[in-house]
C-alpha positions in Angstrom: -26.2 66.5 99.7 -22.8 67.5 101.0 -23.1 63.8 102.5 -23.9 62.4 99.5 -21.1 64.2 97.9 -19.2 62.8 100.9 -20.2 58.7 100.2 -19.5 59.0 96.7 -15.4 60.5 97.4 -15.3 57.1 99.7 -15.9 54.7 97.0 -13.0 52.6 95.7 -12.6 53.0 92.2 -12.5 49.5 90.7 -9.2 47.6 89.7 -8.1 48.1 86.2 -8.0 44.6 84.4 -6.8 42.9 81.6 -7.4 39.5 79.5 -4.9 36.8 80.4 -5.1 35.7 76.7 -4.9 38.9 75.2 -2.7 41.1 77.6 -2.8 44.2 75.3 -6.3 44.3 74.0 -8.1 47.6 75.8 -10.9 46.4 77.7 -12.3 50.3 78.8 -10.9 51.7 81.3 -7.1 53.0 79.2 -7.1 55.6 76.7 -7.0 54.6 73.1 -3.4 57.0 73.6 -1.6 54.6 76.2 -3.1 51.6 74.5 -1.5 52.3 71.3 1.7 52.7 73.9 1.8 49.9 75.0 1.1 48.6 71.5 4.3 50.2 70.6 6.3 49.0 73.5 5.3 45.3 73.0 6.9 45.5 68.9 10.2 46.4 70.2 11.0 43.1 71.8 12.9 41.7 74.2 15.2 44.8 74.3 12.4 47.3 74.9 12.6 49.8 77.1 10.7 53.1 78.4 13.7 55.2 77.7 13.7 53.8 74.0 10.0 54.1 73.3 10.0 57.8 74.5 13.6 58.6 72.5 11.3 57.2 69.5 8.6 59.2 69.7 10.5 62.2 70.8 12.1 61.7 66.5 8.6 62.1 65.3 9.1 66.0 63.8 7.0 68.7 65.1 4.4 69.3 63.5 4.0 65.3 63.0 2.8 64.4 59.6 -1.1 63.4 59.7 -1.9 60.3 61.4 1.8 60.1 62.7 1.7 62.0 66.1 3.4 59.8 69.2 0.4 59.1 71.6 3.1 61.0 74.4 6.2 62.6 74.4 6.8 63.1 78.3 7.9 60.9 80.0 6.5 61.0 82.7 3.2 60.6 80.8 5.0 56.9 79.6 5.7 56.1 83.3 2.4 56.4 84.6 1.1 54.7 82.0 3.1 52.1 82.5 2.0 51.7 86.4 -1.2 52.5 86.4 -2.4 49.7 83.2 0.2 47.3 84.0 2.3 47.0 81.2 5.1 45.1 82.6 2.6 42.4 84.0 0.7 42.6 80.2 3.8 42.1 78.7 5.3 39.6 80.6 2.1 37.7 79.7 2.7 38.8 76.1 5.9 37.2 75.9 4.5 34.3 77.0 2.2 34.0 74.6 4.5 34.9 71.8 7.2 32.2 72.5 4.2 29.2 73.2 2.4 30.4 69.8 6.1 30.5 68.8 6.8 26.8 70.1 3.4 25.6 68.5 3.8 26.7 64.9 7.6 24.5 64.8 5.9 22.1 66.6 3.1 21.7 64.2 5.8 22.6 60.9 7.6 19.2 62.4 5.0 17.2 62.3 3.9 17.8 59.2 7.6 17.1 58.3 7.7 13.7 59.6 4.0 13.0 58.1 5.4 13.8 54.8 8.3 11.8 55.4 7.2 8.9 56.2 4.0 9.3 53.2 7.3 9.1 51.0 9.1 6.4 52.5 5.7 4.4 52.1 5.7 5.4 48.4 9.6 4.4 48.0 9.0 0.9 49.8 5.6 0.5 47.7 7.8 0.7 44.3 10.3 -1.1 45.6 8.3 -4.1 46.7 6.7 -4.1 43.1 10.4 -4.0 41.2 11.5 -6.9 43.9 8.8 -9.0 42.9 9.7 -8.9 39.4 13.6 -9.9 40.5 13.5 -13.7 39.1 13.5 -12.2 36.0 16.6 -10.6 36.5 18.8 -14.2 38.4 21.1 -15.4 35.6 22.7 -19.0 36.0 25.3 -20.2 33.3 27.2 -23.8 33.2 30.1 -24.8 32.4 32.3 -28.0 32.2 35.3 -27.9 33.5 37.8 -31.3 34.9 39.4 -31.2 38.1 41.5 -34.6 39.5 40.1 -36.3 42.0 41.0 -38.7 44.8 42.7 -41.0 42.7 44.3 -38.3 40.8 42.7 -38.9 37.6 41.2 -36.2 35.7 37.1 -35.6 35.9 34.5 -33.9 34.5 33.1 -31.1 36.9 29.6 -29.1 36.0 30.3 -25.4 37.1 27.1 -23.6 38.0 27.5 -19.4 38.2 24.1 -17.8 39.9 24.3 -13.7 39.0 21.9 -10.8 39.4 21.3 -9.2 36.1 20.7 -5.7 38.1 22.8 -3.9 40.9 21.5 -5.1 44.2 24.0 -2.7 46.1 22.0 0.5 44.7 18.7 -1.2 45.8 20.6 -2.0 48.6 21.8 1.9 49.1 17.9 2.7 48.4 16.8 0.7 51.5 18.9 2.4 53.9 17.7 5.5 53.0 14.4 4.7 53.0 14.8 2.9 55.9 17.1 6.3 57.9 14.2 8.8 56.5 11.6 7.0 58.0 13.5 6.1 61.0 13.7 10.1 61.1 10.1 10.5 61.1 9.1 8.0 63.7 12.1 9.7 66.4 14.0 6.5 66.1 18.2 6.0 66.0 19.2 5.4 62.6 22.6 3.7 63.1 23.3 1.0 62.0 25.3 -2.1 62.7 28.6 -1.5 60.3 28.6 -5.0 59.2 26.3 -7.4 58.2 26.2 -10.5 57.1 23.7 -13.7 56.3 20.8 -13.2 58.8 21.7 -10.4 60.0 21.6 -8.7 56.7 17.4 -9.0 57.3 17.6 -8.5 60.4 19.4 -4.9 60.0 18.2 -3.7 56.7 14.4 -4.5 58.0 11.4 -4.8 55.6 12.8 -4.3 51.6 15.6 -7.1 52.2 13.4 -9.1 54.1 11.2 -8.7 50.8 14.5 -9.8 48.5 15.1 -12.8 50.2 11.3 -14.2 50.4 11.5 -13.6 46.5 15.0 -15.4 46.3 14.1 -18.7 48.4 10.4 -18.5 45.7 13.2 -18.9 43.2 14.0 -22.5 43.7 17.5 -21.8 43.7 19.7 -24.3 46.2 20.3 -22.9 49.6 24.4 -22.5 49.0 23.6 -20.6 46.2 21.7 -18.6 47.6 23.9 -17.9 50.5 26.5 -17.1 48.1 24.8 -14.4 45.8 24.2 -12.3 48.8 27.8 -12.8 50.7 28.8 -11.4 47.0 26.7 -8.7 45.7 24.8 -6.9 49.6 27.0 -6.0 52.3 26.8 -2.8 54.3 30.7 -2.2 53.1 29.7 -2.1 49.5 27.0 0.0 50.0 29.3 2.3 52.6 31.5 3.0 49.1 28.7 4.1 47.3 27.9 7.0 49.1 
């Protein structure tokens, strides 16, 4: 009988273990009081300390209201629990998981905002494209007769044709620019645009929307020189900047 007792005393207790994905959980082997204290300690945040935890427990009046008694009021007990149940290792893991969860939460939020902004930009593009298809209705052309000296010095009649657009193209271009910037931000693309636009660079820099506008104008049967004159007269980034 005595030999059996000696054998039992020689056995080592299994090492305390905890779950790396749930570091505050009680998997057995610790008391409910120590686990409650561990959770209180974790919730104190990065400026936590055992002394601060102890002070909060000692501040509870005696006798404590029903259900509000602290797990302990003794510093030695907290220190024992901290070592025995590996509080510091578990707290470091808890803080890491909390930080990772916060990063993931904001990653998802950024992805949702980016997707929302992109879809909003697509809706604006569709609306503006539908409007641009109606632009030929807004193109005006007036003709007047005037006279000017000819090569021989004699007066001669000259037909002057003035082409215009019965809408504010600068507002349209401002909308195109805003949509482009919205979607560029959503796609993590730079939003900087060249400060001066003219001719072919206009289509390149303002992209899809201006390209659609040019297409409509080119289908309007206006002479090329008049199309160029309209673009130079009505659409410049300088005019856009004035409206910002």
